PDBQT receptor file of N, H, CA, C and O in Angstrom, charges set to zero:
ATOM      1  N   MET A   1      39.876 -11.343 -39.787  1.00  0.00    +0.000 N 
ATOM      2  CA  MET A   1      39.943 -10.214 -40.653  1.00  0.00    +0.000 C 
ATOM      3  C   MET A   1      38.751  -9.152 -40.935  1.00  0.00    +0.000 C 
ATOM      4  O   MET A   1      38.037  -9.257 -41.933  1.00  0.00    +0.000 OA
ATOM      5  N   ALA A   2      38.596  -8.141 -39.994  1.00  0.00    +0.000 N 
ATOM      6  H   ALA A   2      39.176  -8.057 -39.183  1.00  0.00    +0.000 HD
ATOM      7  CA  ALA A   2      37.461  -7.542 -40.020  1.00  0.00    +0.000 C 
ATOM      8  C   ALA A   2      37.113  -6.611 -41.231  1.00  0.00    +0.000 C 
ATOM      9  O   ALA A   2      37.792  -5.678 -41.660  1.00  0.00    +0.000 OA
ATOM     10  N   VAL A   3      35.853  -7.090 -41.707  1.00  0.00    +0.000 N 
ATOM     11  H   VAL A   3      35.302  -7.848 -41.359  1.00  0.00    +0.000 HD
ATOM     12  CA  VAL A   3      35.759  -6.440 -43.269  1.00  0.00    +0.000 C 
ATOM     13  C   VAL A   3      34.679  -5.667 -43.243  1.00  0.00    +0.000 C 
ATOM     14  O   VAL A   3      33.708  -6.214 -42.721  1.00  0.00    +0.000 OA
ATOM     15  N   PRO A   4      34.444  -4.127 -43.788  1.00  0.00    +0.000 N 
ATOM     16  CA  PRO A   4      33.461  -3.364 -43.609  1.00  0.00    +0.000 C 
ATOM     17  C   PRO A   4      32.011  -4.012 -44.168  1.00  0.00    +0.000 C 
ATOM     18  O   PRO A   4      32.086  -4.931 -44.984  1.00  0.00    +0.000 OA
ATOM     19  N   LYS A   5      30.777  -3.563 -43.758  1.00  0.00    +0.000 N 
ATOM     20  H   LYS A   5      30.716  -2.817 -43.095  1.00  0.00    +0.000 HD
ATOM     21  CA  LYS A   5      29.926  -4.141 -44.363  1.00  0.00    +0.000 C 
ATOM     22  C   LYS A   5      29.330  -3.427 -45.255  1.00  0.00    +0.000 C 
ATOM     23  O   LYS A   5      29.341  -2.240 -44.932  1.00  0.00    +0.000 OA
ATOM     24  N   LYS A   6      28.677  -3.683 -46.495  1.00  0.00    +0.000 N 
ATOM     25  H   LYS A   6      28.668  -4.648 -46.757  1.00  0.00    +0.000 HD
ATOM     26  CA  LYS A   6      27.796  -2.791 -47.573  1.00  0.00    +0.000 C 
ATOM     27  C   LYS A   6      26.893  -1.674 -46.598  1.00  0.00    +0.000 C 
ATOM     28  O   LYS A   6      26.337  -1.756 -45.503  1.00  0.00    +0.000 OA
ATOM     29  N   ARG A   7      27.014  -0.927 -47.309  1.00  0.00    +0.000 N 
ATOM     30  H   ARG A   7      27.465  -0.860 -48.199  1.00  0.00    +0.000 HD
ATOM     31  CA  ARG A   7      26.001   0.353 -47.106  1.00  0.00    +0.000 C 
ATOM     32  C   ARG A   7      24.496  -0.255 -46.809  1.00  0.00    +0.000 C 
ATOM     33  O   ARG A   7      24.015  -1.130 -47.528  1.00  0.00    +0.000 OA
ATOM     34  N   THR A   8      23.780   0.321 -45.635  1.00  0.00    +0.000 N 
ATOM     35  H   THR A   8      24.171   1.032 -45.051  1.00  0.00    +0.000 HD
ATOM     36  CA  THR A   8      22.373   0.211 -46.018  1.00  0.00    +0.000 C 
ATOM     37  C   THR A   8      21.613   1.204 -47.048  1.00  0.00    +0.000 C 
ATOM     38  O   THR A   8      21.725   2.421 -47.190  1.00  0.00    +0.000 OA
ATOM     39  N   SER A   9      20.997   0.486 -47.553  1.00  0.00    +0.000 N 
ATOM     40  H   SER A   9      20.906  -0.503 -47.438  1.00  0.00    +0.000 HD
ATOM     41  CA  SER A   9      20.409   1.994 -48.912  1.00  0.00    +0.000 C 
ATOM     42  C   SER A   9      19.321   2.859 -48.139  1.00  0.00    +0.000 C 
ATOM     43  O   SER A   9      18.699   2.486 -47.145  1.00  0.00    +0.000 OA
ATOM     44  N   LYS A  10      19.210   4.084 -48.784  1.00  0.00    +0.000 N 
ATOM     45  H   LYS A  10      19.716   4.387 -49.592  1.00  0.00    +0.000 HD
ATOM     46  CA  LYS A  10      18.183   4.677 -47.898  1.00  0.00    +0.000 C 
ATOM     47  C   LYS A  10      16.609   4.284 -47.852  1.00  0.00    +0.000 C 
ATOM     48  O   LYS A  10      15.710   4.741 -47.147  1.00  0.00    +0.000 OA
ATOM     49  N   CYS A  11      16.593   3.337 -48.790  1.00  0.00    +0.000 N 
ATOM     50  H   CYS A  11      17.324   2.966 -49.363  1.00  0.00    +0.000 HD
ATOM     51  CA  CYS A  11      14.936   2.712 -49.195  1.00  0.00    +0.000 C 
ATOM     52  C   CYS A  11      14.904   1.935 -48.070  1.00  0.00    +0.000 C 
ATOM     53  O   CYS A  11      14.032   2.134 -47.225  1.00  0.00    +0.000 OA
ATOM     54  N   LYS A  12      15.934   0.865 -47.900  1.00  0.00    +0.000 N 
ATOM     55  H   LYS A  12      16.643   0.703 -48.586  1.00  0.00    +0.000 HD
ATOM     56  CA  LYS A  12      15.458   0.236 -46.614  1.00  0.00    +0.000 C 
ATOM     57  C   LYS A  12      15.690   1.001 -45.186  1.00  0.00    +0.000 C 
ATOM     58  O   LYS A  12      14.944   0.612 -44.288  1.00  0.00    +0.000 OA
ATOM     59  N   LYS A  13      16.593   2.004 -44.861  1.00  0.00    +0.000 N 
ATOM     60  H   LYS A  13      17.199   2.320 -45.591  1.00  0.00    +0.000 HD
ATOM     61  CA  LYS A  13      16.726   2.839 -44.179  1.00  0.00    +0.000 C 
ATOM     62  C   LYS A  13      15.545   3.385 -43.612  1.00  0.00    +0.000 C 
ATOM     63  O   LYS A  13      15.230   3.180 -42.440  1.00  0.00    +0.000 OA
ATOM     64  N   ASN A  14      15.053   3.896 -44.198  1.00  0.00    +0.000 N 
ATOM     65  H   ASN A  14      15.309   4.062 -45.150  1.00  0.00    +0.000 HD
ATOM     66  CA  ASN A  14      13.237   4.755 -44.660  1.00  0.00    +0.000 C 
ATOM     67  C   ASN A  14      12.007   3.641 -44.364  1.00  0.00    +0.000 C 
ATOM     68  O   ASN A  14      10.963   3.901 -43.765  1.00  0.00    +0.000 OA
ATOM     69  N   LYS A  15      12.288   2.677 -44.785  1.00  0.00    +0.000 N 
ATOM     70  H   LYS A  15      13.135   2.465 -45.272  1.00  0.00    +0.000 HD
ATOM     71  CA  LYS A  15      11.023   1.458 -44.740  1.00  0.00    +0.000 C 
ATOM     72  C   LYS A  15      10.994   1.241 -42.932  1.00  0.00    +0.000 C 
ATOM     73  O   LYS A  15      10.024   1.396 -42.191  1.00  0.00    +0.000 OA
ATOM     74  N   ARG A  16      12.252   0.881 -42.602  1.00  0.00    +0.000 N 
ATOM     75  H   ARG A  16      13.041   0.756 -43.205  1.00  0.00    +0.000 HD
ATOM     76  CA  ARG A  16      12.437   0.401 -41.281  1.00  0.00    +0.000 C 
ATOM     77  C   ARG A  16      12.204   1.531 -40.165  1.00  0.00    +0.000 C 
ATOM     78  O   ARG A  16      11.591   1.379 -39.109  1.00  0.00    +0.000 OA
ATOM     79  N   LYS A  17      12.741   2.534 -40.568  1.00  0.00    +0.000 N 
ATOM     80  H   LYS A  17      13.239   2.657 -41.427  1.00  0.00    +0.000 HD
ATOM     81  CA  LYS A  17      12.128   4.194 -39.576  1.00  0.00    +0.000 C 
ATOM     82  C   LYS A  17      10.680   4.568 -39.895  1.00  0.00    +0.000 C 
ATOM     83  O   LYS A  17      10.228   5.464 -39.182  1.00  0.00    +0.000 OA
ATOM     84  N   ALA A  18       9.891   4.082 -40.790  1.00  0.00    +0.000 N 
ATOM     85  H   ALA A  18      10.258   3.355 -41.370  1.00  0.00    +0.000 HD
ATOM     86  CA  ALA A  18       8.596   4.054 -40.789  1.00  0.00    +0.000 C 
ATOM     87  C   ALA A  18       7.550   3.501 -40.020  1.00  0.00    +0.000 C 
ATOM     88  O   ALA A  18       6.515   3.778 -39.412  1.00  0.00    +0.000 OA
ATOM     89  N   GLN A  19       8.647   2.191 -40.474  1.00  0.00    +0.000 N 
ATOM     90  H   GLN A  19       9.488   1.966 -40.968  1.00  0.00    +0.000 HD
ATOM     91  CA  GLN A  19       7.573   0.884 -39.648  1.00  0.00    +0.000 C 
ATOM     92  C   GLN A  19       7.926   1.380 -38.514  1.00  0.00    +0.000 C 
ATOM     93  O   GLN A  19       6.973   1.976 -38.011  1.00  0.00    +0.000 OA
ATOM     94  N   TRP A  20       9.083   1.419 -37.720  1.00  0.00    +0.000 N 
ATOM     95  H   TRP A  20       9.857   0.935 -38.128  1.00  0.00    +0.000 HD
ATOM     96  CA  TRP A  20       8.881   1.861 -35.895  1.00  0.00    +0.000 C 
ATOM     97  C   TRP A  20       8.531   2.376 -35.713  1.00  0.00    +0.000 C 
ATOM     98  O   TRP A  20       7.937   2.100 -34.671  1.00  0.00    +0.000 OA
ATOM     99  N   LYS A  21       8.183   4.079 -36.290  1.00  0.00    +0.000 N 
ATOM    100  H   LYS A  21       8.665   4.303 -37.136  1.00  0.00    +0.000 HD
ATOM    101  CA  LYS A  21       7.415   4.835 -36.146  1.00  0.00    +0.000 C 
ATOM    102  C   LYS A  21       6.293   4.716 -36.166  1.00  0.00    +0.000 C 
ATOM    103  O   LYS A  21       5.662   5.270 -35.266  1.00  0.00    +0.000 OA
ATOM    104  N   SER A  22       5.432   3.805 -37.383  1.00  0.00    +0.000 N 
ATOM    105  H   SER A  22       5.945   3.355 -38.114  1.00  0.00    +0.000 HD
ATOM    106  CA  SER A  22       3.903   3.628 -37.183  1.00  0.00    +0.000 C 
ATOM    107  C   SER A  22       3.552   2.673 -36.161  1.00  0.00    +0.000 C 
ATOM    108  O   SER A  22       2.359   2.647 -35.862  1.00  0.00    +0.000 OA
ATOM    109  N   LYS A  23       4.385   1.822 -35.516  1.00  0.00    +0.000 N 
ATOM    110  H   LYS A  23       5.354   1.843 -35.759  1.00  0.00    +0.000 HD
ATOM    111  CA  LYS A  23       4.080   1.133 -34.614  1.00  0.00    +0.000 C 
ATOM    112  C   LYS A  23       4.163   1.416 -32.862  1.00  0.00    +0.000 C 
ATOM    113  O   LYS A  23       3.828   0.872 -31.810  1.00  0.00    +0.000 OA
ATOM    114  N   ALA A  24       5.151   3.199 -33.578  1.00  0.00    +0.000 N 
ATOM    115  H   ALA A  24       5.423   3.642 -34.433  1.00  0.00    +0.000 HD
ATOM    116  CA  ALA A  24       5.158   3.770 -31.563  1.00  0.00    +0.000 C 
ATOM    117  C   ALA A  24       3.784   4.888 -32.144  1.00  0.00    +0.000 C 
ATOM    118  O   ALA A  24       3.434   5.701 -31.289  1.00  0.00    +0.000 OA
ATOM    119  N   ASN A  25       3.310   4.930 -32.998  1.00  0.00    +0.000 N 
ATOM    120  H   ASN A  25       3.595   4.270 -33.692  1.00  0.00    +0.000 HD
ATOM    121  CA  ASN A  25       2.205   5.776 -33.374  1.00  0.00    +0.000 C 
ATOM    122  C   ASN A  25       0.574   4.844 -32.944  1.00  0.00    +0.000 C 
ATOM    123  O   ASN A  25      -0.434   5.246 -32.363  1.00  0.00    +0.000 OA
ATOM    124  N   LEU A  26       0.849   3.771 -33.413  1.00  0.00    +0.000 N 
ATOM    125  H   LEU A  26       1.667   3.444 -33.885  1.00  0.00    +0.000 HD
ATOM    126  CA  LEU A  26      -0.601   3.096 -32.979  1.00  0.00    +0.000 C 
ATOM    127  C   LEU A  26      -0.499   2.936 -31.106  1.00  0.00    +0.000 C 
ATOM    128  O   LEU A  26      -1.399   3.369 -30.386  1.00  0.00    +0.000 OA
ATOM    129  N   GLU A  27       0.730   2.260 -30.567  1.00  0.00    +0.000 N 
ATOM    130  H   GLU A  27       1.461   1.908 -31.151  1.00  0.00    +0.000 HD
ATOM    131  CA  GLU A  27       0.978   2.145 -29.272  1.00  0.00    +0.000 C 
ATOM    132  C   GLU A  27       0.124   3.412 -28.471  1.00  0.00    +0.000 C 
ATOM    133  O   GLU A  27      -0.749   3.448 -27.603  1.00  0.00    +0.000 OA
ATOM    134  N   GLY A  28       0.932   4.484 -29.318  1.00  0.00    +0.000 N 
ATOM    135  H   GLY A  28       1.641   4.455 -30.023  1.00  0.00    +0.000 HD
ATOM    136  CA  GLY A  28       0.609   5.994 -28.530  1.00  0.00    +0.000 C 
ATOM    137  C   GLY A  28      -1.195   6.306 -28.557  1.00  0.00    +0.000 C 
ATOM    138  O   GLY A  28      -1.750   7.019 -27.720  1.00  0.00    +0.000 OA
ATOM    139  N   ARG A  29      -1.908   5.610 -29.690  1.00  0.00    +0.000 N 
ATOM    140  H   ARG A  29      -1.457   5.031 -30.370  1.00  0.00    +0.000 HD
ATOM    141  CA  ARG A  29      -3.128   6.128 -29.749  1.00  0.00    +0.000 C 
ATOM    142  C   ARG A  29      -3.728   4.868 -29.067  1.00  0.00    +0.000 C 
ATOM    143  O   ARG A  29      -4.956   4.794 -29.063  1.00  0.00    +0.000 OA
ATOM    144  N   LYS A  30      -3.113   4.007 -28.571  1.00  0.00    +0.000 N 
ATOM    145  H   LYS A  30      -2.115   4.067 -28.574  1.00  0.00    +0.000 HD
ATOM    146  CA  LYS A  30      -4.418   2.547 -27.899  1.00  0.00    +0.000 C 
ATOM    147  C   LYS A  30      -4.000   3.750 -26.378  1.00  0.00    +0.000 C 
ATOM    148  O   LYS A  30      -4.995   4.317 -25.928  1.00  0.00    +0.000 OA
ATOM    149  N   ALA A  31      -2.782   4.049 -25.751  1.00  0.00    +0.000 N 
ATOM    150  H   ALA A  31      -1.973   3.588 -26.117  1.00  0.00    +0.000 HD
ATOM    151  CA  ALA A  31      -2.727   4.325 -24.992  1.00  0.00    +0.000 C 
ATOM    152  C   ALA A  31      -3.474   5.719 -24.391  1.00  0.00    +0.000 C 
ATOM    153  O   ALA A  31      -3.714   5.890 -23.196  1.00  0.00    +0.000 OA
ATOM    154  N   TYR A  32      -3.708   6.421 -25.180  1.00  0.00    +0.000 N 
ATOM    155  H   TYR A  32      -3.514   6.282 -26.151  1.00  0.00    +0.000 HD
ATOM    156  CA  TYR A  32      -4.655   7.582 -25.066  1.00  0.00    +0.000 C 
ATOM    157  C   TYR A  32      -5.881   6.921 -24.983  1.00  0.00    +0.000 C 
ATOM    158  O   TYR A  32      -6.639   7.456 -24.174  1.00  0.00    +0.000 OA
ATOM    159  N   ALA A  33      -6.318   5.968 -25.529  1.00  0.00    +0.000 N 
ATOM    160  H   ALA A  33      -5.702   5.533 -26.186  1.00  0.00    +0.000 HD
ATOM    161  CA  ALA A  33      -7.670   5.638 -26.160  1.00  0.00    +0.000 C 
ATOM    162  C   ALA A  33      -8.530   5.160 -24.436  1.00  0.00    +0.000 C 
ATOM    163  O   ALA A  33      -9.579   5.460 -23.866  1.00  0.00    +0.000 OA
ATOM    164  N   LEU A  34      -7.313   4.266 -24.149  1.00  0.00    +0.000 N 
ATOM    165  H   LEU A  34      -6.461   4.023 -24.612  1.00  0.00    +0.000 HD
ATOM    166  CA  LEU A  34      -7.535   3.838 -22.418  1.00  0.00    +0.000 C 
ATOM    167  C   LEU A  34      -7.686   4.747 -21.741  1.00  0.00    +0.000 C 
ATOM    168  O   LEU A  34      -8.740   4.797 -21.106  1.00  0.00    +0.000 OA
ATOM    169  N   ALA A  35      -6.637   5.903 -21.589  1.00  0.00    +0.000 N 
ATOM    170  H   ALA A  35      -5.781   5.862 -22.104  1.00  0.00    +0.000 HD
ATOM    171  CA  ALA A  35      -6.596   6.902 -20.743  1.00  0.00    +0.000 C 
ATOM    172  C   ALA A  35      -7.952   7.616 -20.499  1.00  0.00    +0.000 C 
ATOM    173  O   ALA A  35      -8.521   7.741 -19.415  1.00  0.00    +0.000 OA
ATOM    174  N   CYS A  36      -8.426   8.129 -21.899  1.00  0.00    +0.000 N 
ATOM    175  H   CYS A  36      -7.964   8.028 -22.780  1.00  0.00    +0.000 HD
ATOM    176  CA  CYS A  36      -9.633   8.729 -21.885  1.00  0.00    +0.000 C 
ATOM    177  C   CYS A  36     -10.878   7.900 -21.628  1.00  0.00    +0.000 C 
ATOM    178  O   CYS A  36     -11.912   8.429 -21.221  1.00  0.00    +0.000 OA
ATOM    179  N   SER A  37     -10.766   6.475 -21.889  1.00  0.00    +0.000 N 
ATOM    180  H   SER A  37      -9.926   6.045 -22.220  1.00  0.00    +0.000 HD
ATOM    181  CA  SER A  37     -11.946   5.736 -21.218  1.00  0.00    +0.000 C 
ATOM    182  C   SER A  37     -11.960   5.830 -19.826  1.00  0.00    +0.000 C 
ATOM    183  O   SER A  37     -13.021   6.028 -19.234  1.00  0.00    +0.000 OA
ATOM    184  N   VAL A  38     -10.736   5.691 -19.150  1.00  0.00    +0.000 N 
ATOM    185  H   VAL A  38      -9.874   5.530 -19.630  1.00  0.00    +0.000 HD
ATOM    186  CA  VAL A  38     -10.596   5.842 -17.955  1.00  0.00    +0.000 C 
ATOM    187  C   VAL A  38     -10.745   7.108 -17.180  1.00  0.00    +0.000 C 
ATOM    188  O   VAL A  38     -11.219   7.251 -16.053  1.00  0.00    +0.000 OA
ATOM    189  N   PHE A  39     -10.300   7.913 -17.915  1.00  0.00    +0.000 N 
ATOM    190  H   PHE A  39      -9.915   7.797 -18.831  1.00  0.00    +0.000 HD
ATOM    191  CA  PHE A  39     -10.974   9.423 -17.200  1.00  0.00    +0.000 C 
ATOM    192  C   PHE A  39     -12.491   9.389 -17.081  1.00  0.00    +0.000 C 
ATOM    193  O   PHE A  39     -13.048   9.715 -16.033  1.00  0.00    +0.000 OA
ATOM    194  N   THR A  40     -13.365   8.867 -18.503  1.00  0.00    +0.000 N 
ATOM    195  H   THR A  40     -12.913   8.602 -19.355  1.00  0.00    +0.000 HD
ATOM    196  CA  THR A  40     -14.766   9.110 -18.518  1.00  0.00    +0.000 C 
ATOM    197  C   THR A  40     -15.765   8.205 -17.781  1.00  0.00    +0.000 C 
ATOM    198  O   THR A  40     -16.950   8.442 -17.547  1.00  0.00    +0.000 OA
ATOM    199  N   GLY A  41     -14.809   6.765 -17.358  1.00  0.00    +0.000 N 
ATOM    200  H   GLY A  41     -13.846   6.572 -17.548  1.00  0.00    +0.000 HD
ATOM    201  CA  GLY A  41     -15.373   6.046 -16.373  1.00  0.00    +0.000 C 
ATOM    202  C   GLY A  41     -15.953   4.849 -17.270  1.00  0.00    +0.000 C 
ATOM    203  O   GLY A  41     -16.823   4.061 -16.897  1.00  0.00    +0.000 OA
ATOM    204  N   LYS A  42     -15.366   4.853 -18.424  1.00  0.00    +0.000 N 
ATOM    205  H   LYS A  42     -14.659   5.492 -18.727  1.00  0.00    +0.000 HD
ATOM    206  CA  LYS A  42     -16.402   3.487 -19.348  1.00  0.00    +0.000 C 
ATOM    207  C   LYS A  42     -15.264   2.776 -19.315  1.00  0.00    +0.000 C 
ATOM    208  O   LYS A  42     -15.211   2.448 -20.500  1.00  0.00    +0.000 OA
ATOM    209  N   SER A  43     -14.451   2.369 -18.886  1.00  0.00    +0.000 N 
ATOM    210  H   SER A  43     -14.494   2.635 -17.923  1.00  0.00    +0.000 HD
ATOM    211  CA  SER A  43     -13.437   1.270 -19.424  1.00  0.00    +0.000 C 
ATOM    212  C   SER A  43     -14.284  -0.108 -18.274  1.00  0.00    +0.000 C 
ATOM    213  O   SER A  43     -14.811  -0.135 -17.161  1.00  0.00    +0.000 OA
ATOM    214  N   LYS A  44     -14.035  -0.910 -19.190  1.00  0.00    +0.000 N 
ATOM    215  H   LYS A  44     -13.607  -0.888 -20.093  1.00  0.00    +0.000 HD
ATOM    216  CA  LYS A  44     -14.376  -2.296 -18.355  1.00  0.00    +0.000 C 
ATOM    217  C   LYS A  44     -13.371  -3.053 -18.470  1.00  0.00    +0.000 C 
ATOM    218  O   LYS A  44     -13.534  -4.052 -17.769  1.00  0.00    +0.000 OA
ATOM    219  N   GLY A  45     -12.131  -3.062 -19.175  1.00  0.00    +0.000 N 
ATOM    220  H   GLY A  45     -11.999  -2.251 -19.745  1.00  0.00    +0.000 HD
ATOM    221  CA  GLY A  45     -10.912  -3.888 -19.158  1.00  0.00    +0.000 C 
ATOM    222  C   GLY A  45      -9.686  -3.553 -18.293  1.00  0.00    +0.000 C 
ATOM    223  O   GLY A  45      -8.784  -4.357 -18.054  1.00  0.00    +0.000 OA
ATOM    224  N   PHE A  46      -9.729  -2.566 -17.945  1.00  0.00    +0.000 N 
ATOM    225  H   PHE A  46     -10.461  -1.913 -18.139  1.00  0.00    +0.000 HD
ATOM    226  CA  PHE A  46      -8.902  -1.946 -17.121  1.00  0.00    +0.000 C 
ATOM    227  C   PHE A  46      -9.109  -1.790 -15.422  1.00  0.00    +0.000 C 
ATOM    228  O   PHE A  46      -9.874  -0.841 -15.249  1.00  0.00    +0.000 OA
ATOM    229  N   ILE A  47      -8.723  -2.348 -14.198  1.00  0.00    +0.000 N 
ATOM    230  H   ILE A  47      -8.101  -3.119 -14.339  1.00  0.00    +0.000 HD
ATOM    231  CA  ILE A  47      -9.073  -2.281 -12.864  1.00  0.00    +0.000 C 
ATOM    232  C   ILE A  47      -7.925  -1.085 -12.608  1.00  0.00    +0.000 C 
ATOM    233  O   ILE A  47      -6.902  -0.818 -13.238  1.00  0.00    +0.000 OA
ATOM    234  N   TYR A  48      -8.458  -0.546 -11.555  1.00  0.00    +0.000 N 
ATOM    235  H   TYR A  48      -9.289  -0.763 -11.043  1.00  0.00    +0.000 HD
ATOM    236  CA  TYR A  48      -7.334   0.578 -10.680  1.00  0.00    +0.000 C 
ATOM    237  C   TYR A  48      -8.225   0.977  -9.394  1.00  0.00    +0.000 C 
ATOM    238  O   TYR A  48      -9.448   1.101  -9.323  1.00  0.00    +0.000 OA
ATOM    239  N   THR A  49      -7.390   1.113  -8.554  1.00  0.00    +0.000 N 
ATOM    240  H   THR A  49      -6.397   1.012  -8.612  1.00  0.00    +0.000 HD
ATOM    241  CA  THR A  49      -8.170   1.872  -7.624  1.00  0.00    +0.000 C 
ATOM    242  C   THR A  49      -8.002   3.144  -7.354  1.00  0.00    +0.000 C 
ATOM    243  O   THR A  49      -6.933   3.702  -7.602  1.00  0.00    +0.000 OA
ATOM    244  N   SER A  50      -9.044   3.778  -6.804  1.00  0.00    +0.000 N 
ATOM    245  H   SER A  50      -9.913   3.325  -6.602  1.00  0.00    +0.000 HD
ATOM    246  CA  SER A  50      -8.673   5.740  -6.551  1.00  0.00    +0.000 C 
ATOM    247  C   SER A  50      -8.311   5.872  -5.271  1.00  0.00    +0.000 C 
ATOM    248  O   SER A  50      -8.639   5.178  -4.308  1.00  0.00    +0.000 OA
ATOM    249  N   LEU A  51      -7.463   7.010  -5.334  1.00  0.00    +0.000 N 
ATOM    250  H   LEU A  51      -7.196   7.573  -6.116  1.00  0.00    +0.000 HD
ATOM    251  CA  LEU A  51      -7.422   7.586  -4.388  1.00  0.00    +0.000 C 
ATOM    252  C   LEU A  51      -8.588   7.953  -2.991  1.00  0.00    +0.000 C 
ATOM    253  O   LEU A  51      -8.086   8.345  -1.938  1.00  0.00    +0.000 OA
ATOM    254  N   GLU A  52      -9.935   7.812  -3.077  1.00  0.00    +0.000 N 
ATOM    255  H   GLU A  52     -10.343   7.493  -3.933  1.00  0.00    +0.000 HD
ATOM    256  CA  GLU A  52     -10.439   7.704  -2.454  1.00  0.00    +0.000 C 
ATOM    257  C   GLU A  52     -10.762   6.546  -1.596  1.00  0.00    +0.000 C 
ATOM    258  O   GLU A  52     -11.200   6.728  -0.460  1.00  0.00    +0.000 OA
ATOM    259  N   ASP A  53     -10.575   5.391  -2.069  1.00  0.00    +0.000 N 
ATOM    260  H   ASP A  53     -10.220   5.243  -2.993  1.00  0.00    +0.000 HD
ATOM    261  CA  ASP A  53     -10.758   4.486  -1.858  1.00  0.00    +0.000 C 
ATOM    262  C   ASP A  53      -9.796   3.791  -1.032  1.00  0.00    +0.000 C 
ATOM    263  O   ASP A  53     -10.000   2.908  -0.199  1.00  0.00    +0.000 OA
ATOM    264  N   GLU A  54      -8.803   4.289  -1.367  1.00  0.00    +0.000 N 
ATOM    265  H   GLU A  54      -8.638   5.006  -2.043  1.00  0.00    +0.000 HD
ATOM    266  CA  GLU A  54      -7.177   3.728  -0.147  1.00  0.00    +0.000 C 
ATOM    267  C   GLU A  54      -6.868   5.015   1.071  1.00  0.00    +0.000 C 
ATOM    268  O   GLU A  54      -6.093   4.899   2.021  1.00  0.00    +0.000 OA
ATOM    269  N   THR A  55      -7.647   6.152   0.761  1.00  0.00    +0.000 N 
ATOM    270  H   THR A  55      -8.277   6.246  -0.011  1.00  0.00    +0.000 HD
ATOM    271  CA  THR A  55      -7.750   6.673   2.355  1.00  0.00    +0.000 C 
ATOM    272  C   THR A  55      -8.733   6.328   3.197  1.00  0.00    +0.000 C 
ATOM    273  O   THR A  55      -8.474   6.569   4.376  1.00  0.00    +0.000 OA
ATOM    274  N   THR A  56      -9.930   5.773   2.946  1.00  0.00    +0.000 N 
ATOM    275  H   THR A  56     -10.140   5.577   1.988  1.00  0.00    +0.000 HD
ATOM    276  CA  THR A  56     -10.451   5.113   3.715  1.00  0.00    +0.000 C 
ATOM    277  C   THR A  56     -10.748   4.061   4.462  1.00  0.00    +0.000 C 
ATOM    278  O   THR A  56     -11.678   4.118   5.267  1.00  0.00    +0.000 OA
TER     279      THR A  56
């Protein structure tokens, strides 16, 4: 027979939400840093083809 589970406390809920948000924030900062380095041409760990190479 199905029994309702106990409610998750606010503390656990907020802790999990904060952890998820901090991971997302870290990944966003990494992506932004990579985009900045690609834009300035200083990136060494990211290989991409430019549009000028494809057209010629």
